[in-house]
Residue, then its C-alpha position, 0 to 999 in steps of 0.5 A: m776604087p777601080k776606074e770604069i774602063v777596068i770594070r768594063k774590061k772585066a765585064t767584057e772578058e767574063l761575057r766573052v768567055n761565056g760566048w757573048i759578043t759585046w758592044f759599048a759606046p766609045k767614050v767622049k769627053f764631057q758627053q754622056t755615052d750610056i745608052f738612054g743614060i742607063i745602059d753601058l754595055l750591050a751583049l748578044k748571044g744567039k737570040k739573047q740580049k743583055n742590057i748591062q749597067l756597070t758600077t761599083i758596089s757602093n753605087v748600086s742603089s743610085r743605079r737602080k733608082k736611075i734605071i727604075d725611074f727611066l723605065k717608069r717615066n718612059k713606060v718602057q718594059m725591058m730588062v736591065e742588069i746591074w753588074a757591080w764590081n766587088a773589089k774585095k771579092k774580085e767578082f761582079k754582084k749581078e741584079k736584074i731589073n724588070i719593071k712590069l707595066k700596067k696596061l693603059r686603058a683607053k677612055 
């Protein structure tokens, strides 16, 4: 199973080739560095933005659950992409998560 740094390098290179600029928080030992605990990598291109969670194929389900729980719990509507590295196929499986929030009615 590839280490996180290897997956991040593959993702940033794929994005760079397609014209995106990227940013990720520097790693600090024993501290969480994901943005809000759900975003590993930010990518910008013109007016577009990608919020990306990097993982491996075997961890997609747990990452999906973590993202959905965070968005619902905090009543946040935004798109987060899961990029799961498939070592056998040498490519990313990509999934978009976008929770539609129901409007809260004032009582």
